[in-house]
Gaussian input, Z-matrix of N, CA and C with variables (Angstrom, degrees):
# hf/3-21g

backbone

0 1
 N
 C     1     B1
 C     2     B2     1     A1
 N     3     B3     2     A2     1     D1
 C     4     B4     3     A3     2     D2
 C     5     B5     4     A4     3     D3
 N     6     B6     5     A5     4     D4
 C     7     B7     6     A6     5     D5
 C     8     B8     7     A7     6     D6
 N     9     B9     8     A8     7     D7
 C    10    B10     9     A9     8     D8
 C    11    B11    10    A10     9     D9
 N    12    B12    11    A11    10    D10
 C    13    B13    12    A12    11    D11
 C    14    B14    13    A13    12    D12
 N    15    B15    14    A14    13    D13
 C    16    B16    15    A15    14    D14
 C    17    B17    16    A16    15    D15
 N    18    B18    17    A17    16    D16
 C    19    B19    18    A18    17    D17
 C    20    B20    19    A19    18    D18
 N    21    B21    20    A20    19    D19
 C    22    B22    21    A21    20    D20
 C    23    B23    22    A22    21    D21
 N    24    B24    23    A23    22    D22
 C    25    B25    24    A24    23    D23
 C    26    B26    25    A25    24    D24
 N    27    B27    26    A26    25    D25
 C    28    B28    27    A27    26    D26
 C    29    B29    28    A28    27    D27
 N    30    B30    29    A29    28    D28
 C    31    B31    30    A30    29    D29
 C    32    B32    31    A31    30    D30
 N    33    B33    32    A32    31    D31
 C    34    B34    33    A33    32    D32
 C    35    B35    34    A34    33    D33
 N    36    B36    35    A35    34    D34
 C    37    B37    36    A36    35    D35
 C    38    B38    37    A37    36    D36
 N    39    B39    38    A38    37    D37
 C    40    B40    39    A39    38    D38
 C    41    B41    40    A40    39    D39
 N    42    B42    41    A41    40    D40
 C    43    B43    42    A42    41    D41
 C    44    B44    43    A43    42    D42
 N    45    B45    44    A44    43    D43
 C    46    B46    45    A45    44    D44
 C    47    B47    46    A46    45    D45
 N    48    B48    47    A47    46    D46
 C    49    B49    48    A48    47    D47
 C    50    B50    49    A49    48    D48
 N    51    B51    50    A50    49    D49
 C    52    B52    51    A51    50    D50
 C    53    B53    52    A52    51    D51
 N    54    B54    53    A53    52    D52
 C    55    B55    54    A54    53    D53
 C    56    B56    55    A55    54    D54
 N    57    B57    56    A56    55    D55
 C    58    B58    57    A57    56    D56
 C    59    B59    58    A58    57    D57
 N    60    B60    59    A59    58    D58
 C    61    B61    60    A60    59    D59
 C    62    B62    61    A61    60    D60
 N    63    B63    62    A62    61    D61
 C    64    B64    63    A63    62    D62
 C    65    B65    64    A64    63    D63
 N    66    B66    65    A65    64    D64
 C    67    B67    66    A66    65    D65
 C    68    B68    67    A67    66    D66
 N    69    B69    68    A68    67    D67
 C    70    B70    69    A69    68    D68
 C    71    B71    70    A70    69    D69
 N    72    B72    71    A71    70    D70
 C    73    B73    72    A72    71    D71
 C    74    B74    73    A73    72    D72
 N    75    B75    74    A74    73    D73
 C    76    B76    75    A75    74    D74
 C    77    B77    76    A76    75    D75
 N    78    B78    77    A77    76    D76
 C    79    B79    78    A78    77    D77
 C    80    B80    79    A79    78    D78
 N    81    B81    80    A80    79    D79
 C    82    B82    81    A81    80    D80
 C    83    B83    82    A82    81    D81
 N    84    B84    83    A83    82    D82
 C    85    B85    84    A84    83    D83
 C    86    B86    85    A85    84    D84
 N    87    B87    86    A86    85    D85
 C    88    B88    87    A87    86    D86
 C    89    B89    88    A88    87    D87
 N    90    B90    89    A89    88    D88
 C    91    B91    90    A90    89    D89
 C    92    B92    91    A91    90    D90
 N    93    B93    92    A92    91    D91
 C    94    B94    93    A93    92    D92
 C    95    B95    94    A94    93    D93
 N    96    B96    95    A95    94    D94
 C    97    B97    96    A96    95    D95
 C    98    B98    97    A97    96    D96
 N    99    B99    98    A98    97    D97
 C   100   B100    99    A99    98    D98
 C   101   B101   100   A100    99    D99
 N   102   B102   101   A101   100   D100
 C   103   B103   102   A102   101   D101
 C   104   B104   103   A103   102   D102
 N   105   B105   104   A104   103   D103
 C   106   B106   105   A105   104   D104
 C   107   B107   106   A106   105   D105
 N   108   B108   107   A107   106   D106
 C   109   B109   108   A108   107   D107
 C   110   B110   109   A109   108   D108
 N   111   B111   110   A110   109   D109
 C   112   B112   111   A111   110   D110
 C   113   B113   112   A112   111   D111
 N   114   B114   113   A113   112   D112
 C   115   B115   114   A114   113   D113
 C   116   B116   115   A115   114   D114
 N   117   B117   116   A116   115   D115
 C   118   B118   117   A117   116   D116
 C   119   B119   118   A118   117   D117
 N   120   B120   119   A119   118   D118
 C   121   B121   120   A120   119   D119
 C   122   B122   121   A121   120   D120
 N   123   B123   122   A122   121   D121
 C   124   B124   123   A123   122   D122
 C   125   B125   124   A124   123   D123
 N   126   B126   125   A125   124   D124
 C   127   B127   126   A126   125   D125
 C   128   B128   127   A127   126   D126
 N   129   B129   128   A128   127   D127
 C   130   B130   129   A129   128   D128
 C   131   B131   130   A130   129   D129
 N   132   B132   131   A131   130   D130
 C   133   B133   132   A132   131   D131
 C   134   B134   133   A133   132   D132
 N   135   B135   134   A134   133   D133
 C   136   B136   135   A135   134   D134
 C   137   B137   136   A136   135   D135
 N   138   B138   137   A137   136   D136
 C   139   B139   138   A138   137   D137
 C   140   B140   139   A139   138   D138
 N   141   B141   140   A140   139   D139
 C   142   B142   141   A141   140   D140
 C   143   B143   142   A142   141   D141
 N   144   B144   143   A143   142   D142
 C   145   B145   144   A144   143   D143
 C   146   B146   145   A145   144   D144
 N   147   B147   146   A146   145   D145
 C   148   B148   147   A147   146   D146
 C   149   B149   148   A148   147   D147
 N   150   B150   149   A149   148   D148
 C   151   B151   150   A150   149   D149
 C   152   B152   151   A151   150   D150
 N   153   B153   152   A152   151   D151
 C   154   B154   153   A153   152   D152
 C   155   B155   154   A154   153   D153
 N   156   B156   155   A155   154   D154
 C   157   B157   156   A156   155   D155
 C   158   B158   157   A157   156   D156
 N   159   B159   158   A158   157   D157
 C   160   B160   159   A159   158   D158
 C   161   B161   160   A160   159   D159
 N   162   B162   161   A161   160   D160
 C   163   B163   162   A162   161   D161
 C   164   B164   163   A163   162   D162
 N   165   B165   164   A164   163   D163
 C   166   B166   165   A165   164   D164
 C   167   B167   166   A166   165   D165
 N   168   B168   167   A167   166   D166
 C   169   B169   168   A168   167   D167
 C   170   B170   169   A169   168   D168
 N   171   B171   170   A170   169   D169
 C   172   B172   171   A171   170   D170
 C   173   B173   172   A172   171   D171
 N   174   B174   173   A173   172   D172
 C   175   B175   174   A174   173   D173
 C   176   B176   175   A175   174   D174
 N   177   B177   176   A176   175   D175
 C   178   B178   177   A177   176   D176
 C   179   B179   178   A178   177   D177
 N   180   B180   179   A179   178   D178
 C   181   B181   180   A180   179   D179
 C   182   B182   181   A181   180   D180
 N   183   B183   182   A182   181   D181
 C   184   B184   183   A183   182   D182
 C   185   B185   184   A184   183   D183
 N   186   B186   185   A185   184   D184
 C   187   B187   186   A186   185   D185
 C   188   B188   187   A187   186   D186
 N   189   B189   188   A188   187   D187
 C   190   B190   189   A189   188   D188
 C   191   B191   190   A190   189   D189
 N   192   B192   191   A191   190   D190
 C   193   B193   192   A192   191   D191
 C   194   B194   193   A193   192   D192
 N   195   B195   194   A194   193   D193
 C   196   B196   195   A195   194   D194
 C   197   B197   196   A196   195   D195
 N   198   B198   197   A197   196   D196
 C   199   B199   198   A198   197   D197
 C   200   B200   199   A199   198   D198
 N   201   B201   200   A200   199   D199
 C   202   B202   201   A201   200   D200
 C   203   B203   202   A202   201   D201
 N   204   B204   203   A203   202   D202
 C   205   B205   204   A204   203   D203
 C   206   B206   205   A205   204   D204
 N   207   B207   206   A206   205   D205
 C   208   B208   207   A207   206   D206
 C   209   B209   208   A208   207   D207
 N   210   B210   209   A209   208   D208
 C   211   B211   210   A210   209   D209
 C   212   B212   211   A211   210   D210
 N   213   B213   212   A212   211   D211
 C   214   B214   213   A213   212   D212
 C   215   B215   214   A214   213   D213
 N   216   B216   215   A215   214   D214
 C   217   B217   216   A216   215   D215
 C   218   B218   217   A217   216   D216
 N   219   B219   218   A218   217   D217
 C   220   B220   219   A219   218   D218
 C   221   B221   220   A220   219   D219
 N   222   B222   221   A221   220   D220
 C   223   B223   222   A222   221   D221
 C   224   B224   223   A223   222   D222
 N   225   B225   224   A224   223   D223
 C   226   B226   225   A225   224   D224
 C   227   B227   226   A226   225   D225
 N   228   B228   227   A227   226   D226
 C   229   B229   228   A228   227   D227
 C   230   B230   229   A229   228   D228
 N   231   B231   230   A230   229   D229
 C   232   B232   231   A231   230   D230
 C   233   B233   232   A232   231   D231
 N   234   B234   233   A233   232   D232
 C   235   B235   234   A234   233   D233
 C   236   B236   235   A235   234   D234
 N   237   B237   236   A236   235   D235
 C   238   B238   237   A237   236   D236
 C   239   B239   238   A238   237   D237
 N   240   B240   239   A239   238   D238
 C   241   B241   240   A240   239   D239
 C   242   B242   241   A241   240   D240
 N   243   B243   242   A242   241   D241
 C   244   B244   243   A243   242   D242
 C   245   B245   244   A244   243   D243
 N   246   B246   245   A245   244   D244
 C   247   B247   246   A246   245   D245
 C   248   B248   247   A247   246   D246
 N   249   B249   248   A248   247   D247
 C   250   B250   249   A249   248   D248
 C   251   B251   250   A250   249   D249
 N   252   B252   251   A251   250   D250
 C   253   B253   252   A252   251   D251
 C   254   B254   253   A253   252   D252
 N   255   B255   254   A254   253   D253
 C   256   B256   255   A255   254   D254
 C   257   B257   256   A256   255   D255

   B1=1.4528
   B2=1.5172
   B3=1.2887
   B4=1.4417
   B5=1.5336
   B6=1.3518
   B7=1.4529
   B8=1.5256
   B9=1.3383
   B10=1.4438
   B11=1.5387
   B12=1.3409
   B13=1.4460
   B14=1.5470
   B15=1.3555
   B16=1.4739
   B17=1.5128
   B18=1.2947
   B19=1.4610
   B20=1.5271
   B21=1.3641
   B22=1.4683
   B23=1.5612
   B24=1.3126
   B25=1.4689
   B26=1.5732
   B27=1.2920
   B28=1.4681
   B29=1.5197
   B30=1.3190
   B31=1.4801
   B32=1.5098
   B33=1.3114
   B34=1.4589
   B35=1.5610
   B36=1.3432
   B37=1.4648
   B38=1.5464
   B39=1.3078
   B40=1.4659
   B41=1.5379
   B42=1.3295
   B43=1.4461
   B44=1.5386
   B45=1.3173
   B46=1.4755
   B47=1.4998
   B48=1.3162
   B49=1.4397
   B50=1.5328
   B51=1.3199
   B52=1.4581
   B53=1.5302
   B54=1.3387
   B55=1.4575
   B56=1.5194
   B57=1.2795
   B58=1.4696
   B59=1.5054
   B60=1.3279
   B61=1.4372
   B62=1.5066
   B63=1.3519
   B64=1.4590
   B65=1.5096
   B66=1.3289
   B67=1.4616
   B68=1.5243
   B69=1.3150
   B70=1.4309
   B71=1.5148
   B72=1.3535
   B73=1.4685
   B74=1.5104
   B75=1.3318
   B76=1.4332
   B77=1.5375
   B78=1.3195
   B79=1.4555
   B80=1.5293
   B81=1.3419
   B82=1.4469
   B83=1.5204
   B84=1.3234
   B85=1.4732
   B86=1.5240
   B87=1.3403
   B88=1.4778
   B89=1.5167
   B90=1.3165
   B91=1.4577
   B92=1.5371
   B93=1.3352
   B94=1.4475
   B95=1.5087
   B96=1.3199
   B97=1.4766
   B98=1.5192
   B99=1.3267
   B100=1.4588
   B101=1.5243
   B102=1.3292
   B103=1.4729
   B104=1.5303
   B105=1.3143
   B106=1.4852
   B107=1.5154
   B108=1.3409
   B109=1.4534
   B110=1.5588
   B111=1.3746
   B112=1.4540
   B113=1.5294
   B114=1.3323
   B115=1.4474
   B116=1.5199
   B117=1.2962
   B118=1.4966
   B119=1.5322
   B120=1.3270
   B121=1.4633
   B122=1.5013
   B123=1.3345
   B124=1.4753
   B125=1.5314
   B126=1.2915
   B127=1.4676
   B128=1.5471
   B129=1.3458
   B130=1.4690
   B131=1.5212
   B132=1.3166
   B133=1.4559
   B134=1.5215
   B135=1.3418
   B136=1.4497
   B137=1.5212
   B138=1.2991
   B139=1.4604
   B140=1.5383
   B141=1.3423
   B142=1.4628
   B143=1.5262
   B144=1.3277
   B145=1.4645
   B146=1.5294
   B147=1.3258
   B148=1.4701
   B149=1.5110
   B150=1.3065
   B151=1.4682
   B152=1.5380
   B153=1.3094
   B154=1.4714
   B155=1.5290
   B156=1.3418
   B157=1.4889
   B158=1.5038
   B159=1.3375
   B160=1.4575
   B161=1.5222
   B162=1.3457
   B163=1.4363
   B164=1.5302
   B165=1.3084
   B166=1.4556
   B167=1.5144
   B168=1.3096
   B169=1.4643
   B170=1.5105
   B171=1.3302
   B172=1.4656
   B173=1.5229
   B174=1.2923
   B175=1.4551
   B176=1.5106
   B177=1.3381
   B178=1.4615
   B179=1.5442
   B180=1.3261
   B181=1.4430
   B182=1.5019
   B183=1.3260
   B184=1.4826
   B185=1.5249
   B186=1.3511
   B187=1.4520
   B188=1.5327
   B189=1.3141
   B190=1.4664
   B191=1.5185
   B192=1.3222
   B193=1.4597
   B194=1.5143
   B195=1.3303
   B196=1.4618
   B197=1.5119
   B198=1.3437
   B199=1.4677
   B200=1.5041
   B201=1.3223
   B202=1.4570
   B203=1.5301
   B204=1.3076
   B205=1.4816
   B206=1.5286
   B207=1.3112
   B208=1.4629
   B209=1.5339
   B210=1.3259
   B211=1.4641
   B212=1.5063
   B213=1.3228
   B214=1.4668
   B215=1.5118
   B216=1.3158
   B217=1.4870
   B218=1.5165
   B219=1.3276
   B220=1.4624
   B221=1.5337
   B222=1.3269
   B223=1.4730
   B224=1.5131
   B225=1.3469
   B226=1.4590
   B227=1.5290
   B228=1.3035
   B229=1.4590
   B230=1.5358
   B231=1.2983
   B232=1.4513
   B233=1.5187
   B234=1.3129
   B235=1.4699
   B236=1.5153
   B237=1.3285
   B238=1.4522
   B239=1.5268
   B240=1.3214
   B241=1.4748
   B242=1.5026
   B243=1.3165
   B244=1.4444
   B245=1.5502
   B246=1.3250
   B247=1.4672
   B248=1.4957
   B249=1.3080
   B250=1.4586
   B251=1.5109
   B252=1.2672
   B253=1.4698
   B254=1.5150
   B255=1.2894
   B256=1.4473
   B257=1.4811
   A1=108.60
   A2=115.87
   A3=123.49
   A4=109.23
   A5=116.68
   A6=123.00
   A7=106.35
   A8=117.51
   A9=123.26
   A10=108.22
   A11=116.38
   A12=122.73
   A13=108.74
   A14=118.54
   A15=119.18
   A16=111.40
   A17=115.02
   A18=122.77
   A19=112.25
   A20=120.70
   A21=118.40
   A22=113.66
   A23=117.98
   A24=120.22
   A25=112.97
   A26=115.67
   A27=118.52
   A28=114.36
   A29=117.06
   A30=118.73
   A31=110.43
   A32=118.25
   A33=124.04
   A34=111.40
   A35=115.48
   A36=119.54
   A37=112.03
   A38=116.82
   A39=119.81
   A40=110.51
   A41=116.02
   A42=124.59
   A43=113.38
   A44=117.74
   A45=121.25
   A46=111.52
   A47=117.51
   A48=120.89
   A49=113.62
   A50=115.90
   A51=121.36
   A52=107.64
   A53=116.44
   A54=122.05
   A55=108.90
   A56=116.74
   A57=122.85
   A58=109.26
   A59=116.84
   A60=121.60
   A61=110.16
   A62=115.00
   A63=121.82
   A64=109.88
   A65=115.17
   A66=121.30
   A67=110.48
   A68=114.90
   A69=121.08
   A70=113.07
   A71=116.07
   A72=121.54
   A73=107.95
   A74=115.59
   A75=120.41
   A76=110.87
   A77=117.10
   A78=121.26
   A79=112.66
   A80=116.23
   A81=120.38
   A82=111.12
   A83=116.37
   A84=119.40
   A85=110.22
   A86=117.14
   A87=120.19
   A88=109.69
   A89=119.59
   A90=122.48
   A91=109.01
   A92=118.26
   A93=121.55
   A94=110.02
   A95=118.14
   A96=120.45
   A97=109.54
   A98=117.68
   A99=120.63
   A100=112.86
   A101=116.75
   A102=119.11
   A103=110.70
   A104=115.11
   A105=118.87
   A106=112.25
   A107=116.43
   A108=121.24
   A109=107.17
   A110=116.08
   A111=120.12
   A112=114.05
   A113=115.25
   A114=123.10
   A115=114.66
   A116=118.50
   A117=120.95
   A118=110.72
   A119=118.26
   A120=119.60
   A121=111.79
   A122=117.01
   A123=121.05
   A124=111.35
   A125=118.13
   A126=121.47
   A127=110.41
   A128=117.49
   A129=120.09
   A130=113.06
   A131=118.41
   A132=122.87
   A133=110.33
   A134=117.90
   A135=121.52
   A136=113.00
   A137=115.98
   A138=121.79
   A139=112.64
   A140=118.71
   A141=122.43
   A142=111.93
   A143=117.24
   A144=124.51
   A145=112.10
   A146=115.29
   A147=120.39
   A148=110.34
   A149=116.85
   A150=120.79
   A151=106.77
   A152=115.03
   A153=121.16
   A154=109.05
   A155=115.04
   A156=121.63
   A157=115.15
   A158=117.18
   A159=120.52
   A160=113.21
   A161=117.38
   A162=121.62
   A163=110.18
   A164=117.09
   A165=122.80
   A166=106.72
   A167=117.25
   A168=122.56
   A169=107.91
   A170=114.67
   A171=121.84
   A172=110.60
   A173=117.27
   A174=122.56
   A175=107.35
   A176=114.86
   A177=120.79
   A178=111.85
   A179=117.50
   A180=122.44
   A181=115.58
   A182=117.55
   A183=121.19
   A184=109.95
   A185=115.40
   A186=119.02
   A187=111.62
   A188=115.98
   A189=121.14
   A190=109.07
   A191=115.81
   A192=120.54
   A193=113.58
   A194=117.12
   A195=121.16
   A196=111.06
   A197=116.22
   A198=119.77
   A199=111.62
   A200=117.92
   A201=121.46
   A202=113.73
   A203=117.92
   A204=120.36
   A205=110.80
   A206=115.67
   A207=121.36
   A208=109.53
   A209=114.94
   A210=123.23
   A211=112.16
   A212=115.76
   A213=120.90
   A214=108.59
   A215=115.90
   A216=121.91
   A217=110.74
   A218=119.36
   A219=121.56
   A220=113.45
   A221=117.28
   A222=120.63
   A223=110.36
   A224=113.82
   A225=121.85
   A226=107.60
   A227=116.29
   A228=122.84
   A229=108.31
   A230=116.05
   A231=121.48
   A232=109.39
   A233=116.28
   A234=122.35
   A235=107.71
   A236=115.20
   A237=120.64
   A238=107.60
   A239=115.52
   A240=120.04
   A241=108.06
   A242=117.20
   A243=123.43
   A244=109.42
   A245=114.50
   A246=120.29
   A247=107.88
   A248=116.74
   A249=120.59
   A250=108.40
   A251=115.07
   A252=120.13
   A253=110.23
   A254=115.02
   A255=116.32
   A256=114.40
   D1=159.37
   D2=-177.73
   D3=-87.79
   D4=132.64
   D5=-178.66
   D6=-123.94
   D7=122.78
   D8=175.82
   D9=-93.72
   D10=125.76
   D11=-171.78
   D12=-107.95
   D13=129.63
   D14=178.71
   D15=-73.17
   D16=158.88
   D17=-176.23
   D18=-52.11
   D19=-44.74
   D20=-176.45
   D21=-65.17
   D22=-16.46
   D23=-179.23
   D24=-103.70
   D25=-0.30
   D26=-175.61
   D27=-71.76
   D28=-15.03
   D29=175.10
   D30=-65.23
   D31=-24.13
   D32=178.48
   D33=-78.46
   D34=-28.61
   D35=-174.21
   D36=-104.40
   D37=20.02
   D38=-179.06
   D39=67.10
   D40=34.42
   D41=178.03
   D42=69.30
   D43=11.71
   D44=174.49
   D45=-75.89
   D46=132.46
   D47=178.10
   D48=-87.78
   D49=-8.26
   D50=-177.66
   D51=-143.28
   D52=128.68
   D53=177.85
   D54=-134.30
   D55=166.08
   D56=175.65
   D57=-101.87
   D58=146.21
   D59=179.94
   D60=-144.56
   D61=167.42
   D62=-179.53
   D63=-134.27
   D64=149.91
   D65=175.27
   D66=153.83
   D67=148.83
   D68=179.12
   D69=-87.97
   D70=-14.82
   D71=175.23
   D72=-133.02
   D73=168.39
   D74=177.02
   D75=-61.47
   D76=-39.96
   D77=178.00
   D78=-60.78
   D79=-42.45
   D80=177.69
   D81=-65.61
   D82=-40.98
   D83=177.97
   D84=-59.86
   D85=-46.22
   D86=-177.62
   D87=-66.01
   D88=-35.82
   D89=176.63
   D90=-65.23
   D91=-40.74
   D92=177.71
   D93=-63.21
   D94=-44.27
   D95=179.11
   D96=-62.69
   D97=-40.06
   D98=-179.43
   D99=-65.51
   D100=-32.39
   D101=176.26
   D102=-65.15
   D103=-37.63
   D104=-176.76
   D105=-89.44
   D106=-28.55
   D107=-178.33
   D108=-130.43
   D109=77.28
   D110=-173.94
   D111=-51.79
   D112=132.64
   D113=177.04
   D114=95.96
   D115=-13.99
   D116=-176.41
   D117=-66.56
   D118=-38.47
   D119=-177.28
   D120=-61.98
   D121=-41.87
   D122=-178.36
   D123=-60.99
   D124=-28.61
   D125=179.65
   D126=-72.74
   D127=-16.67
   D128=-179.42
   D129=-112.86
   D130=-25.73
   D131=-174.03
   D132=-119.55
   D133=132.53
   D134=-178.46
   D135=-84.37
   D136=-178.25
   D137=-175.87
   D138=-68.72
   D139=-16.95
   D140=176.57
   D141=-96.43
   D142=14.57
   D143=-179.88
   D144=62.47
   D145=35.34
   D146=173.69
   D147=-110.91
   D148=153.83
   D149=176.62
   D150=-70.05
   D151=130.43
   D152=-177.70
   D153=-60.16
   D154=149.92
   D155=-176.34
   D156=-57.27
   D157=-31.16
   D158=-177.00
   D159=-91.99
   D160=6.50
   D161=-179.47
   D162=-111.64
   D163=137.27
   D164=172.69
   D165=-124.89
   D166=137.60
   D167=179.77
   D168=-124.62
   D169=128.69
   D170=-179.01
   D171=-118.83
   D172=135.14
   D173=175.34
   D174=-115.87
   D175=117.12
   D176=-176.88
   D177=52.56
   D178=37.07
   D179=176.62
   D180=88.41
   D181=-4.73
   D182=-179.71
   D183=-109.39
   D184=129.78
   D185=-179.37
   D186=-67.94
   D187=134.51
   D188=173.82
   D189=-115.78
   D190=146.19
   D191=-175.10
   D192=-123.15
   D193=-1.52
   D194=-176.61
   D195=-123.08
   D196=139.78
   D197=178.89
   D198=-68.86
   D199=-17.48
   D200=177.97
   D201=-84.60
   D202=1.02
   D203=178.58
   D204=-57.73
   D205=131.57
   D206=-175.61
   D207=-76.89
   D208=140.90
   D209=177.54
   D210=-123.86
   D211=152.44
   D212=175.23
   D213=-114.18
   D214=161.66
   D215=-175.57
   D216=-63.08
   D217=-27.42
   D218=-177.63
   D219=-94.46
   D220=3.26
   D221=-178.07
   D222=-69.95
   D223=154.45
   D224=171.59
   D225=-112.46
   D226=126.32
   D227=-179.18
   D228=-110.60
   D229=126.14
   D230=178.31
   D231=-116.11
   D232=124.18
   D233=177.14
   D234=-100.83
   D235=128.32
   D236=-179.32
   D237=-121.60
   D238=131.92
   D239=178.10
   D240=-113.48
   D241=122.81
   D242=179.43
   D243=-67.53
   D244=144.51
   D245=174.16
   D246=-104.32
   D247=146.14
   D248=177.43
   D249=-139.22
   D250=163.23
   D251=178.83
   D252=-172.93
   D253=176.00
   D254=-177.78
   D255=-138.83

């Protein structure tokens, strides 16, 4: 499946904004990405296996909030990282 990577995480993907991934669930997809791009999962998932507060993940335009969310091979996954400042 196609995964769109936000600018702050592109250092993990060799500056690619789009990568391919595999998995039947969001958790499996993120594990697959972490095998190929070590460290990227930790930037999105916390120590309690929850999606970090500043990360939003969309599958085919719909936000998903659970690592158990089912995915299909033709899905498009977009990772969005919120920006903050003061």
